[in-house]
C-alpha positions as CSV (number, residue, x, y, z in Angstrom):
1,M,96.6,-62.6,8.8
2,T,96.6,-59.1,7.3
3,E,98.7,-60.2,4.3
4,G,96.0,-62.7,3.3
5,I,93.3,-60.0,3.5
6,C,95.2,-57.6,1.3
7,L,95.9,-60.3,-1.4
8,Q,92.1,-60.3,-1.9
9,V,92.2,-56.6,-3.0
10,K,93.5,-56.4,-6.5
11,V,94.6,-52.8,-6.8
12,S,97.7,-51.0,-8.0
13,V,99.4,-48.9,-5.3
14,G,102.1,-47.4,-7.6
15,N,100.5,-43.9,-7.2
16,Q,100.6,-44.1,-3.4
17,R,102.5,-41.2,-1.9
18,S,101.0,-40.6,1.6
19,S,104.3,-41.3,3.5
20,G,106.2,-38.7,1.5
21,F,103.9,-35.7,1.8
22,M,105.2,-32.2,2.2
23,T,103.0,-30.0,4.4
24,N,101.9,-27.8,1.5
25,E,100.6,-30.6,-0.7
26,V,96.9,-30.9,-1.4
27,V,95.5,-34.2,-0.3
28,K,93.3,-35.9,-2.9
29,V,90.4,-37.8,-1.3
30,A,87.6,-40.1,-2.2
31,L,84.3,-39.6,-0.3
32,V,82.4,-42.9,0.1
33,G,78.8,-42.5,1.0
34,L,76.7,-39.5,-0.1
35,G,74.0,-39.6,2.6
36,R,73.7,-37.4,5.7
37,A,77.2,-38.1,7.1
38,G,78.7,-37.7,3.6
39,H,77.0,-34.3,3.3
40,F,78.8,-33.1,6.5
41,H,82.1,-34.2,5.2
42,M,81.4,-32.7,1.8
43,Q,80.9,-29.3,3.4
44,S,84.1,-29.6,5.4
45,I,86.0,-30.5,2.2
46,L,84.7,-27.5,0.4
47,Q,85.7,-25.2,3.3
48,L,89.2,-26.6,3.3
49,A,89.8,-26.3,-0.4
50,G,93.4,-25.1,0.0
51,S,94.5,-28.4,1.6
52,V,92.1,-31.1,0.4
53,S,90.7,-31.9,-3.0
54,L,87.6,-34.0,-3.7
55,A,88.8,-36.3,-6.4
56,W,86.1,-39.0,-6.3
57,V,82.6,-39.6,-4.9
58,I,81.5,-43.1,-4.4
59,D,77.9,-44.3,-3.7
60,V,75.7,-47.3,-4.4
61,D,73.2,-44.9,-6.0
62,A,74.8,-44.2,-9.4
63,V,72.4,-41.4,-10.3
64,K,73.2,-39.5,-7.1
65,A,77.0,-40.1,-7.5
66,E,77.0,-38.9,-11.1
67,R,75.0,-35.8,-10.2
68,I,77.2,-34.8,-7.3
69,A,80.3,-35.5,-9.3
70,A,79.1,-33.2,-12.0
71,E,78.3,-30.5,-9.5
72,R,81.8,-30.8,-7.8
73,G,83.9,-31.5,-10.9
74,C,85.2,-34.8,-9.8
75,H,85.1,-38.5,-10.7
76,W,82.4,-40.8,-9.6
77,S,81.8,-44.6,-9.2
78,T,79.7,-47.1,-7.4
79,D,82.9,-49.0,-6.5
80,L,85.8,-47.8,-4.5
81,D,88.4,-49.8,-6.5
82,E,88.5,-47.2,-9.3
83,A,89.6,-44.5,-6.9
84,L,92.4,-46.5,-5.5
85,Q,94.4,-47.2,-8.7
86,G,95.7,-45.6,-11.8
87,P,96.6,-41.9,-12.6
88,D,93.5,-40.5,-10.8
89,A,94.2,-42.5,-7.5
90,V,93.5,-40.7,-4.3
91,D,95.8,-40.3,-1.3
92,A,93.1,-40.8,1.3
93,V,89.6,-42.2,1.7
94,I,86.7,-40.8,3.8
95,V,84.2,-43.5,4.7
96,A,80.7,-42.1,5.4
97,S,78.6,-45.0,4.0
98,A,76.0,-47.2,5.7
99,T,77.3,-48.5,9.0
100,D,77.5,-52.2,7.9
101,T,79.8,-51.2,5.0
102,H,82.4,-49.3,7.0
103,F,84.7,-52.3,7.7
104,P,85.0,-53.6,4.1
105,Y,85.6,-50.1,2.8
106,I,88.2,-49.4,5.5
107,M,90.0,-52.6,4.8
108,K,90.0,-52.1,1.0
109,A,91.5,-48.6,1.4
110,L,94.1,-49.8,3.9
111,C,95.1,-52.7,1.7
112,A,95.7,-50.1,-1.1
113,D,98.0,-48.1,1.3
114,K,95.6,-45.2,1.6
115,A,95.0,-43.1,4.7
116,V,91.5,-43.5,6.1
117,L,89.0,-41.3,8.0
118,A,85.9,-43.3,8.8
119,E,82.7,-42.5,10.5
120,K,82.1,-44.6,13.6
121,P,82.0,-47.5,14.1
122,I,84.8,-49.3,12.4
123,S,82.5,-52.4,12.9
124,H,80.1,-53.7,15.4
125,E,82.2,-56.9,15.5
126,L,85.1,-56.7,18.0
127,A,87.3,-59.1,15.9
128,E,86.9,-56.8,12.8
129,V,87.8,-53.7,14.8
130,E,90.9,-55.5,16.1
131,E,91.7,-56.6,12.5
132,A,91.4,-53.1,11.1
133,V,93.6,-51.6,13.8
134,E,96.2,-54.3,13.3
135,L,96.3,-53.7,9.5
136,A,96.7,-49.9,9.8
137,R,99.5,-50.3,12.4
138,S,101.3,-53.1,10.4
139,K,101.2,-50.9,7.3
140,N,102.0,-47.7,9.3
141,L,99.1,-45.9,7.8
142,A,97.0,-43.0,9.1
143,S,93.6,-44.4,10.1
144,V,91.2,-42.3,12.1
145,C,87.7,-43.3,13.4
146,G,85.6,-40.1,13.4
147,Y,84.2,-39.6,16.9
148,Q,83.5,-35.9,16.2
149,R,82.9,-34.9,19.8
150,R,86.6,-35.2,20.4
151,A,87.0,-32.2,17.9
152,D,84.3,-30.1,19.6
153,R,85.9,-26.9,21.0
154,H,84.0,-27.0,24.3
155,F,84.8,-30.6,25.1
156,R,88.5,-30.0,24.1
157,A,88.6,-27.1,26.5
158,L,87.3,-29.2,29.3
159,K,89.8,-31.9,28.4
160,Q,92.7,-29.3,28.6
161,S,91.5,-28.1,32.0
162,L,91.4,-31.7,33.2
163,D,94.8,-32.5,32.0
164,A,96.2,-29.3,33.6
165,G,94.9,-30.6,37.0
166,A,92.3,-27.9,37.4
167,I,90.1,-30.2,39.6
168,G,92.8,-32.5,40.9
169,N,92.2,-36.3,41.0
170,L,89.1,-37.2,38.9
171,K,86.4,-38.9,40.9
172,V,83.2,-38.8,38.8
173,L,82.5,-38.3,35.1
174,K,78.9,-37.8,33.8
175,T,77.7,-37.3,30.3
176,C,74.3,-36.5,29.0
177,S,73.3,-37.3,25.4
178,R,69.8,-36.6,24.2
179,D,69.0,-36.5,20.6
180,N,66.6,-34.1,18.7
181,P,64.6,-34.8,16.7
182,I,64.0,-38.5,17.0
183,P,65.8,-40.1,14.0
184,P,63.7,-41.6,11.2
185,M,62.5,-45.2,11.9
186,E,64.1,-46.5,8.7
187,Y,67.5,-45.2,10.0
188,L,67.0,-46.7,13.4
189,R,66.2,-50.2,11.9
190,T,69.7,-50.4,10.4
191,S,71.6,-48.2,13.0
192,G,72.8,-51.1,15.1
193,G,70.8,-50.0,18.1
194,I,71.1,-47.3,20.7
195,F,74.3,-48.8,22.2
196,H,76.3,-49.0,19.0
197,D,74.8,-46.0,17.2
198,M,74.5,-43.4,20.0
199,L,76.0,-44.5,23.4
200,I,79.3,-45.4,21.8
201,H,79.9,-41.7,21.3
202,D,79.6,-41.2,25.1
203,F,81.8,-44.2,25.8
204,D,84.4,-42.7,23.6
205,M,84.1,-39.4,25.5
206,L,84.7,-41.2,28.8
207,D,87.9,-42.7,27.3
208,F,88.9,-39.2,25.9
209,L,88.4,-37.5,29.2
210,G,89.3,-40.2,31.7
211,G,91.9,-42.1,29.8
212,Q,90.9,-45.3,31.6
213,V,89.4,-48.6,30.6
214,P,86.4,-49.6,32.8
215,E,86.3,-52.9,34.7
216,A,82.6,-53.4,34.7
217,V,79.4,-51.9,33.3
218,T,75.7,-51.8,34.3
219,A,73.0,-50.7,31.9
220,I,69.2,-50.2,32.3
221,G,66.8,-48.8,29.8
222,H,63.3,-48.5,28.4
223,S,61.4,-48.0,25.2
224,Y,58.7,-45.3,25.3
225,H,58.2,-45.4,21.5
226,P,56.2,-48.4,20.3
227,E,58.0,-48.6,17.0
228,I,61.4,-48.6,18.7
229,R,60.2,-51.2,21.2
230,A,59.1,-53.4,18.3
231,M,62.7,-53.3,16.9
232,G,63.9,-54.8,20.2
233,D,65.7,-51.5,20.9
234,L,65.7,-48.8,23.6
235,D,65.0,-45.1,23.3
236,T,66.1,-44.1,26.8
237,C,69.0,-45.6,28.7
238,A,71.4,-45.1,31.7
239,V,74.8,-46.7,32.0
240,M,77.2,-46.8,34.9
241,F,80.9,-47.8,34.9
242,K,83.3,-48.9,37.5
243,Y,87.1,-48.4,37.2
244,S,90.0,-49.9,39.0
245,S,91.2,-46.4,40.1
246,G,87.9,-45.8,41.9
247,L,86.5,-43.5,39.2
248,I,82.8,-43.7,38.7
249,A,81.3,-42.8,35.3
250,M,77.6,-42.3,34.3
251,V,75.9,-41.8,31.0
252,D,72.2,-41.0,30.3
253,T,70.8,-40.9,26.9
254,S,67.5,-40.5,25.0
255,R,66.6,-40.7,21.4
256,D,64.6,-37.4,21.7
257,A,64.5,-34.2,23.8
258,S,61.7,-31.7,23.2
259,Y,63.9,-28.7,24.1
260,G,66.7,-29.3,21.5
261,Y,69.9,-31.2,21.1
262,D,71.3,-31.9,24.6
263,Q,75.0,-32.8,25.0
264,R,76.6,-32.0,28.4
265,I,79.5,-33.2,30.4
266,E,80.3,-32.9,34.1
267,A,83.7,-33.9,35.7
268,F,84.0,-33.9,39.5
269,G,87.3,-34.0,41.2
270,E,89.0,-33.6,44.6
271,Q,89.5,-29.8,44.0
272,G,86.3,-28.8,42.1
273,M,84.1,-29.5,39.1
274,L,84.3,-28.8,35.4
275,S,81.1,-28.7,33.2
276,A,80.5,-28.3,29.5
277,K,77.0,-27.0,28.8
278,N,74.8,-26.9,25.7
279,E,75.6,-24.3,23.1
280,L,72.6,-22.0,22.6
281,T,71.2,-20.5,19.4
282,N,72.1,-17.1,20.7
283,T,73.3,-15.3,23.9
284,V,70.2,-13.1,24.5
285,E,68.5,-13.6,27.8
286,L,65.2,-11.9,28.7
287,A,64.7,-10.9,32.3
288,T,61.2,-9.7,33.5
289,A,59.1,-9.9,36.6
290,D,58.1,-13.3,35.5
291,G,61.7,-14.6,35.6
292,H,64.5,-15.3,33.1
293,L,63.9,-16.6,29.6
294,M,66.9,-18.3,27.9
295,P,67.2,-19.0,24.1
296,P,66.9,-22.7,23.1
297,A,69.7,-25.1,22.5
298,M,70.8,-26.0,19.0
299,Y,68.1,-27.9,17.2
300,S,70.1,-31.0,16.2
301,F,73.6,-32.4,15.8
302,P,74.3,-30.8,12.3
303,Q,74.1,-27.4,13.9
304,C,75.9,-28.4,17.1
305,Y,78.8,-30.1,15.5
306,L,79.4,-28.2,12.3
307,Q,82.7,-26.8,13.6
308,A,83.7,-30.2,15.0
309,Y,83.4,-31.9,11.6
310,R,85.6,-29.2,10.0
311,S,88.1,-29.5,12.9
312,E,88.1,-33.3,12.6
313,L,88.9,-33.2,8.8
314,T,91.5,-30.5,9.4
315,A,93.3,-32.7,11.9
316,F,93.2,-35.7,9.6
317,I,94.6,-33.8,6.6
318,E,97.4,-32.4,8.8
319,L,98.1,-36.0,9.9
320,V,98.4,-37.2,6.3
321,Q,100.5,-34.3,5.3
322,A,102.9,-34.8,8.2
323,G,103.9,-38.2,7.0
324,C,104.5,-41.5,8.7
325,E,107.8,-40.4,10.3
326,S,106.2,-37.6,12.2
327,Q,105.5,-37.4,15.9
328,L,101.8,-36.7,15.0
329,H,101.6,-40.0,13.1
330,R,103.3,-41.9,15.9
331,L,100.8,-40.5,18.4
332,E,97.8,-41.5,16.3
333,Q,99.3,-45.0,15.8
334,E,99.1,-45.4,19.6
335,A,95.7,-43.7,19.9
336,M,94.0,-46.1,17.6
337,L,94.6,-48.9,20.1
338,R,91.6,-47.6,22.0
339,H,89.1,-48.6,19.4
340,P,88.8,-52.3,20.4
341,N,88.3,-51.2,24.1
342,I,85.5,-48.8,23.1
343,V,83.7,-51.5,21.1
344,R,84.2,-54.0,23.9
345,T,82.7,-51.5,26.3
346,T,79.7,-51.0,24.0
347,I,79.2,-54.8,23.7
348,A,79.4,-55.2,27.5
349,A,76.9,-52.4,28.1
350,E,74.4,-53.9,25.6
351,L,74.9,-57.3,27.2
352,S,74.3,-55.9,30.6
353,W,70.9,-54.5,29.5
354,N,70.0,-57.9,27.9
355,L,71.1,-60.0,30.9
356,G,69.8,-57.5,33.5
357,K,73.1,-57.6,35.5
358,T,76.6,-56.1,35.7
359,V,79.1,-57.3,33.0
360,A,82.8,-57.3,33.4
361,L,84.7,-56.2,30.3
362,A,87.3,-59.0,30.8
363,D,84.5,-61.4,29.9
364,I,84.1,-59.9,26.4
365,V,86.6,-61.6,24.1
366,S,86.8,-61.6,20.3
367,K,86.7,-64.5,17.9
368,N,88.9,-64.4,14.9
369,R,86.7,-64.3,11.8
370,H,89.3,-66.2,9.8
371,G,88.6,-69.6,11.3
372,S,90.1,-69.7,14.8
373,E,88.3,-72.4,16.7
374,M,85.6,-71.0,19.0
375,S,86.1,-72.1,22.6
376,D,83.3,-73.3,24.9
377,L,81.7,-70.7,27.1
378,V,83.3,-70.9,30.6
379,S,82.2,-69.5,33.9
380,T,84.4,-66.7,35.3
381,S,85.0,-65.4,38.7
382,S,82.8,-62.4,37.9
383,G,79.8,-64.6,37.6
384,T,79.4,-63.8,33.9
385,E,80.1,-66.2,31.1
386,E,83.0,-65.5,28.9
387,L,81.5,-64.5,25.6
388,E,83.0,-64.3,22.1
389,F,82.2,-61.6,19.6
């Protein structure tokens, strides 16, 4: 299957050298997408100039691409193909374009034997996520989907404490994810909805911290904003997960929070509790006869996750430099197997909200987009129809 896909991508890979990197080599990258996410990656690239070089910028807006290329002293194009071949070919591709373009850019880069760091999601389609993971593994390429919360120092510290057994057997996981300010309506119309755009980050964190795949999911939600309601989307949502181990997980999310960007985690175990709280704008606390006044939380995610984006890119560059024979590479090859489960979880949660009932993850199956015959929907023991995506 993957061989047929790559035959459609007519690029030369003679300049490909990612598997033979020495750790002191600078990695040449192409940045695809020069919008908000692209800007964050651009800043990280500039801060890591000793290990990564911006060789190409790619954007559908030719004027923007040419202007930024002139500012950064690199090549530009509206098409990724040019960056994948010839003497100026890159070693790796960073995909930060519009969500619905992630999958084709990822596949094109992998077919050209380039390492890939892509913004989430790989795709909203389960079959496409499986396809991208299969291709990266079959070609033994570094391919990372950028859930930046995994690189946040506070959440990593909580994960280390969990793994060290600080609270014993994990019983309950809770995440809170409330945005600020509410995203622009034009963005929300093409975001894929609150489940695929926002909640998927929390579902990935549950996987990161708990290391388990849920059996079933129940979601409820409401739209307080008329414009979001008119899109058929939610702005406020709560999701609960059931696991075979007995673990219970909960997520609550909102598109806005008047007091700042709110990202918290609580892990409850047999021997205690771990919690990661919001990072504040400063540490000054005012205490008077009227009580205690705390500084506000970070305004929005660019301020909250500036370090995480840089750490994420650092880890990716180290992965590429380590080469495909390294232990680091072997671990990432295994880690990427989680991506279909996270998207399956997201699809199940959205379906639970639409159907108004609990959905078993086993009932979410993928349909091969290359012509496999679609089976009839069949009833399962869970009471939910087996659905293909």
